[in-house]
C-alpha positions in Angstrom: 34.9 -110.3 55.5 36.2 -108.7 52.2 37.3 -105.1 51.9 34.3 -104.2 49.8 31.9 -105.6 52.4 33.8 -103.8 55.2 33.4 -100.5 53.3 29.7 -101.1 52.8 29.3 -101.9 56.5 31.2 -98.8 57.5 29.0 -96.7 55.2 25.9 -98.3 56.7 27.1 -97.6 60.3 27.9 -94.0 59.4 24.5 -93.6 57.9 22.8 -95.1 60.9 24.7 -92.8 63.3 23.8 -89.7 61.3 20.1 -90.8 61.1 20.0 -91.5 64.8 21.5 -88.1 65.7 19.0 -86.4 63.4 16.1 -88.3 65.0 17.3 -87.2 68.4 16.7 -83.6 67.3 13.3 -84.3 65.8 14.5 -83.1 62.4 14.4 -86.1 60.1 11.8 -87.0 57.5 11.0 -90.3 55.9 11.6 -88.6 52.5 14.8 -89.2 50.6 15.7 -86.0 48.8 16.2 -82.2 49.2 15.5 -79.8 46.4 13.2 -81.8 44.3 14.9 -81.2 40.9 18.0 -83.1 42.1 19.3 -86.5 41.0 17.9 -89.5 43.0 21.5 -90.9 43.2 22.7 -88.1 45.5 23.1 -88.0 49.3 20.1 -86.1 50.6 19.2 -83.2 52.9 15.8 -83.7 54.4 15.6 -80.9 56.9 16.8 -77.3 57.0 19.5 -76.5 54.4 22.3 -74.2 55.6 23.3 -72.6 52.4 22.1 -71.8 48.9 24.8 -71.6 46.2 23.9 -69.1 43.5 25.7 -69.4 40.1 25.9 -65.8 39.0 26.6 -64.0 35.7 29.1 -61.2 35.9 28.0 -57.8 34.6 30.5 -55.3 33.2 30.9 -52.4 35.6 29.2 -54.3 38.5 31.7 -55.2 41.1 34.6 -57.2 39.5 32.4 -58.0 36.5 33.2 -61.7 36.8 30.9 -64.8 37.0 30.9 -66.1 40.6 29.5 -68.6 43.0 27.7 -66.7 45.7 26.9 -68.4 49.0 23.9 -67.3 51.0 23.2 -68.4 54.5 19.6 -69.6 54.7 19.4 -71.3 58.1 17.2 -69.1 60.4 19.2 -70.3 63.4 22.4 -68.8 62.0 23.7 -65.4 63.0 24.3 -64.8 59.3 20.8 -65.7 58.2 19.8 -63.9 55.0 23.3 -62.7 54.2 25.9 -63.4 51.6 28.7 -65.2 53.4 31.0 -65.9 50.5 31.6 -64.9 46.9 34.0 -66.7 44.7 34.9 -65.2 41.3 36.1 -67.5 38.5 37.6 -65.0 36.0 35.8 -63.3 33.2 32.2 -63.8 31.9 31.3 -67.2 30.6 27.5 -66.9 30.5 27.2 -68.7 33.8 24.0 -70.7 33.8 23.4 -74.1 35.4 25.1 -76.2 38.0 24.8 -79.6 39.7 26.5 -81.8 42.3 28.4 -85.1 42.0 26.5 -88.0 43.5 28.5 -87.7 46.7 27.8 -83.9 46.8 31.5 -83.2 47.4 31.8 -81.2 44.2 29.5 -78.7 42.4 29.9 -78.5 38.6 28.9 -75.3 36.9 29.0 -74.5 33.2 29.5 -71.5 31.0 27.2 -71.4 27.9 29.5 -69.1 26.0 33.1 -70.1 26.8 32.2 -73.8 27.3 34.2 -74.0 30.5 33.3 -76.3 33.4 34.0 -75.0 36.8 34.3 -77.6 39.5 33.9 -76.3 43.1 34.8 -78.1 46.3 31.8 -77.7 48.6 32.6 -80.3 51.2 35.8 -79.1 52.7 34.1 -75.9 54.0 30.4 -75.7 52.9 30.3 -72.0 53.8 33.3 -71.2 51.6 33.5 -73.3 48.4 36.8 -73.4 46.7 37.5 -73.6 42.9 38.9 -77.1 42.6 39.3 -77.5 38.8 38.4 -75.8 35.5 37.8 -78.0 32.4 38.7 -76.0 29.3 38.7 -78.7 26.6 35.0 -79.6 26.7 34.4 -78.8 23.0 37.5 -80.7 21.8 37.0 -83.8 24.0 33.2 -84.0 23.2 33.7 -83.9 19.5 32.3 -80.4 19.0 29.5 -80.0 21.6 29.0 -76.4 22.7 27.0 -74.9 25.6 27.3 -77.2 28.6 24.0 -76.8 30.3 22.6 -79.3 32.8 25.2 -81.1 35.0 23.4 -84.2 36.4 24.6 -86.8 38.9 24.8 -90.5 38.0 26.7 -93.1 39.9 30.3 -91.9 39.7 29.4 -89.8 36.6 28.3 -86.4 35.6 26.0 -86.3 32.6 26.1 -82.9 30.8 23.6 -81.7 28.2 24.9 -79.5 25.4 22.9 -76.8 23.7 24.8 -76.4 20.4 27.9 -77.4 18.3 31.0 -75.7 17.0 30.3 -76.3 13.3 27.3 -74.0 12.7 26.4 -72.9 16.3 22.9 -74.4 15.7 20.9 -76.8 17.7 22.6 -80.1 16.8 24.0 -81.4 20.1 24.6 -84.3 22.4 24.9 -85.6 26.0 28.5 -85.6 27.3 29.5 -88.0 30.1 32.4 -87.3 32.5 33.7 -89.0 35.6 33.3 -87.3 39.0 37.1 -86.5 38.8 36.6 -84.5 35.6 37.7 -87.0 33.0 35.9 -87.3 29.7 34.0 -90.6 29.1 31.8 -90.4 26.1 29.5 -88.3 23.8 25.9 -89.5 23.1 24.5 -87.6 20.1 20.9 -86.7 19.8 18.9 -88.8 17.4 18.1 -87.2 14.0 15.9 -88.0 11.0 19.1 -89.1 9.2 20.3 -91.2 12.1 17.7 -92.2 14.7 20.4 -94.3 16.5 17.9 -97.1 17.0 15.2 -94.9 18.5 11.5 -94.9 17.4 10.1 -91.7 16.1 6.8 -91.0 17.9 5.7 -88.1 15.7 7.0 -85.8 13.0 10.0 -84.3 14.8 13.6 -85.6 15.4 15.1 -82.2 15.6 18.5 -82.7 17.3 18.1 -80.2 20.1 19.0 -80.6 23.8 18.5 -78.8 27.1 17.8 -80.7 30.3 18.2 -84.3 31.5 16.6 -86.3 34.3 16.5 -90.0 35.2 13.9 -92.5 36.5 16.2 -95.3 37.6 13.3 -97.7 38.5 12.3 -97.7 34.8 15.8 -97.6 33.4 15.0 -94.3 31.7 16.7 -91.0 31.1 14.6 -88.1 29.6 16.0 -85.1 27.7 14.3 -81.9 26.5 15.2 -79.4 23.8 15.9 -75.6 23.5 18.0 -73.8 20.9 21.5 -73.3 19.7 24.3 -70.7 20.5 23.3 -68.4 17.6 19.9 -67.9 19.4 20.7 -67.9 23.1 23.6 -65.4 22.7 21.4 -63.1 20.6 19.5 -60.1 22.0 16.1 -61.2 23.0 14.2 -58.4 21.3 16.1 -58.9 18.1 15.5 -62.6 18.2 11.8 -62.2 18.6 11.7 -60.1 15.4 13.8 -62.6 13.5 11.4 -65.1 11.8 14.2 -67.5 10.9 15.6 -67.4 14.5 12.2 -68.2 15.9 12.1 -71.4 13.8 15.3 -72.6 15.5 13.8 -74.1 18.7 13.4 -77.7 19.7 10.1 -79.5 19.7 11.0 -82.9 21.2 11.6 -84.9 24.3 13.8 -88.0 24.0 13.4 -91.1 26.2 16.7 -92.9 26.6 17.8 -96.3 28.0 19.6 -95.2 31.2 22.1 -98.0 31.3 23.1 -98.3 27.6 22.8 -94.5 27.0 20.9 -95.3 23.8 17.8 -93.3 22.7 14.6 -95.3 22.7 11.9 -92.9 21.5 11.6 -89.4 20.2 8.4 -87.7 21.3 6.8 -84.6 19.9 6.5 -81.8 22.5 6.3 -78.6 20.4 7.3 -75.2 21.8 10.7 -75.6 23.4 10.3 -77.9 26.4 12.8 -76.8 29.0 13.2 -78.1 32.6 12.2 -81.7 33.3 11.0 -82.9 36.7 10.3 -86.6 37.3 7.9 -87.9 39.8 9.4 -89.2 43.1 6.7 -91.6 44.2 7.5 -95.3 43.3 4.1 -95.8 41.5 4.4 -92.6 39.4 6.0 -93.5 36.1 6.0 -90.0 34.6 7.9 -86.7 34.3 6.7 -83.2 33.6 8.0 -80.4 31.4 6.8 -77.0 30.4 7.0 -75.4 26.9 8.4 -71.9 26.8 6.8 -70.8 23.5 3.4 -72.4 23.9 3.0 -72.0 27.7 1.8 -75.6 28.4 2.5 -78.4 30.9 3.3 -81.7 29.3 3.4 -85.2 30.8 5.9 -87.7 29.6 4.5 -91.1 30.8 4.7 -94.8 30.4 1.4 -96.2 29.3 -0.2 -99.6 30.2 1.6 -101.2 27.3 5.0 -100.0 28.6 5.3 -97.4 25.8 6.5 -93.9 26.5 4.1 -91.1 25.4 3.7 -87.4 25.7 0.6 -85.3 26.1 -0.3 -81.7 27.0 -2.2 -81.6 30.3 -2.5 -77.9 31.3 -2.0 -74.3 30.2 0.2 -71.8 32.1 -1.3 -68.4 32.2 -2.6 -67.1 28.9 -0.6 -68.8 26.1 -1.6 -66.1 23.6 0.4 -63.6 25.7 3.5 -66.0 25.8 4.3 -65.5 29.5 7.4 -67.7 28.9 7.4 -70.5 31.4 10.9 -71.1 32.6 11.9 -73.1 35.8 9.6 -75.2 37.9 9.9 -77.2 41.1 7.8 -80.3 41.9 6.8 -81.3 45.4 8.5 -84.3 46.9 5.2 -86.2 47.3 4.2 -85.2 43.7 1.2 -83.3 45.1 1.9 -80.1 43.2 4.5 -77.8 41.6 5.6 -74.2 41.3 6.3 -72.8 37.9 7.7 -69.4 37.0 6.8 -67.2 34.0 9.6 -64.8 33.1 7.7 -62.1 31.3 5.1 -61.3 33.9 7.4 -62.1 36.9 4.9 -64.5 38.4 5.1 -67.9 40.1 2.1 -70.2 40.0 1.3 -73.2 42.1 -0.5 -76.2 40.4 -2.3 -78.9 42.4 -1.4 -82.4 41.1 -4.0 -84.4 43.0 -5.0 -85.6 39.6 -1.6 -85.7 37.8 -3.1 -85.8 34.4 -5.2 -82.7 35.1 -3.1 -80.1 37.0 -5.1 -77.2 38.4 -3.6 -73.8 39.2 -4.6 -72.8 42.8 -2.3 -69.9 43.5 -0.2 -67.2 41.9 1.8 -64.2 43.0 4.2 -61.7 41.5 7.9 -62.2 42.6 9.3 -59.3 40.7 9.4 -57.7 37.2 11.2 -60.8 36.0 11.7 -64.2 37.6 13.5 -67.3 36.4 14.6 -70.0 38.8 12.8 -71.6 41.7 14.1 -74.3 44.1 12.1 -75.9 46.8 13.1 -77.7 50.0 12.2 -81.4 50.3 9.8 -80.7 53.2 8.0 -78.2 51.0 8.2 -75.4 53.6 10.7 -73.1 51.7 11.0 -71.8 48.2 13.8 -69.7 46.8 13.8 -67.5 43.7 16.3 -65.9 41.4 16.0 -63.5 38.5 18.3 -64.0 35.5 17.4 -65.9 32.4 20.3 -65.1 30.0 22.5 -62.0 29.8 21.0 -60.9 26.5 17.5 -62.1 27.4 17.0 -60.3 30.7 14.8 -57.2 30.7 16.3 -53.8 30.3 16.4 -50.7 32.5 14.3 -50.7 35.7 12.7 -54.0 34.8 16.2 -55.7 35.0 15.9 -56.6 38.7 18.5 -59.0 39.9 17.9 -60.8 43.2 17.8 -63.8 45.5 14.6 -64.2 47.5 13.6 -66.6 50.2 10.0 -67.5 51.0 8.1 -69.7 53.4 5.3 -71.7 51.9 2.4 -72.7 54.2 0.4 -74.5 51.6 -1.7 -71.5 50.8 0.6 -68.6 50.1 4.2 -67.6 49.9 5.6 -65.4 52.7 8.8 -63.5 51.9 11.5 -63.9 54.5 14.3 -61.9 53.0 15.6 -60.6 49.7 19.1 -59.8 48.5 19.6 -57.2 45.7 22.4 -58.6 43.6 23.0 -55.3 41.8 23.2 -53.4 45.1 25.6 -56.0 46.5 27.7 -55.7 43.2 27.3 -59.4 42.5 25.7 -59.5 39.1 22.8 -61.6 37.6 21.6 -64.3 39.9 20.8 -67.5 38.1 20.7 -71.1 39.3 20.6 -72.3 42.9 21.8 -75.4 44.7 21.6 -76.3 48.4 24.3 -77.0 50.9 24.3 -78.3 54.4 26.9 -79.1 57.1 25.1 -82.4 57.8 26.2 -83.8 54.5 29.8 -84.2 55.6 31.1 -86.4 58.5 33.9 -84.0 59.4 31.4 -81.3 60.2 29.7 -83.5 62.8 29.5 -80.7 65.3 27.4 -78.7 62.9 25.2 -81.5 61.7 22.6 -81.3 64.5 22.0 -77.6 64.0 18.6 -78.0 62.4 19.7 -80.1 59.4 18.9 -83.8 59.0 20.5 -86.2 56.5 19.3 -89.4 54.8 21.7 -91.5 52.9 20.6 -92.8 49.5 21.4 -96.5 49.3 
């Protein structure tokens, strides 16, 4: 038997042993993912997560003032449940924003929208205490001028990074930037424009160069990207920007459908109003993704029609669009049965039923705080986590500037708060994006694997 087959056999046996151990504890699901906004290429937590890693913006005069990766213990069986168990500062303030794992979940990549640095954390050696493994400081030079590393998304052996801007005019012209898991630059894939569609078809009137999020539907050989705004807007004071008519014109109105394997754009779809996060369906017969538009407060479906063409259509309103509640993050259920969506301005989270995916119906809402940004849900749908910060210059002021991490149980009808951590009181800063960690992901932590966390290995 060749060495490659031996490795594959070893991996299969390891996977089987982990699965059998989890079955013995009654903790495994047939599902194949954890937080439902993650890449389908990653190893998966399917039971109780042990930690949530919060990528946090430093605030001058609060603690050490630095951006940091904050680790919260979220396993109810732990003696440290509901507590911060580690805080790792990275030096300075970089406009900490989004983060994402490599496909093997050994490393967590986190970006700075202002300094363009990429911080790579080792989360597998000791999941409770991540270590700063590497800092990439030449992202702009290597990428050919891309600014604002945003989404860091796992592909096989690769990290795909969306940019928000460029170093020529700090506007919205940007690209996807591809790295190896080891942190080596691979390629830059520029967004299609009216001047150069790069082989893509234009589905409407826009081809406006902006970028924001990226997700993949491997079974359809598709990547999908959304669009936001450039550095000159996202680093501006929010109130000032709202009063600037020219600034308010500088937002994206498109979603681009890409060929996943060739990295070539296939079609540019009109989705007006700054489509932000993308969440793709998990069920094998659902060939669609959803996004929400920040400026028009709508839910959009990006879908493959019966002719095999990709299309976009608005399918629901979020709150009262005339009041611009500003939809931000959302989290889809693992069985595609519904989703939570947050609206920053009113501090609410809403749950939409997706029994009819083309006609979502809101069935629940509640106020999380005076402002709310990110939401991450467990694969089993029983837990939802919330954080507060949008951008340093866009967060609310004074008493409305609440900064927190909150954990809830979801029973299918309402959210029940389990604990809350005040990030200002703990001198941590502005809590932004969350990613999950678990001992069961890593073989050397075998003694901890059976403590309420099950693992499925994605083939």
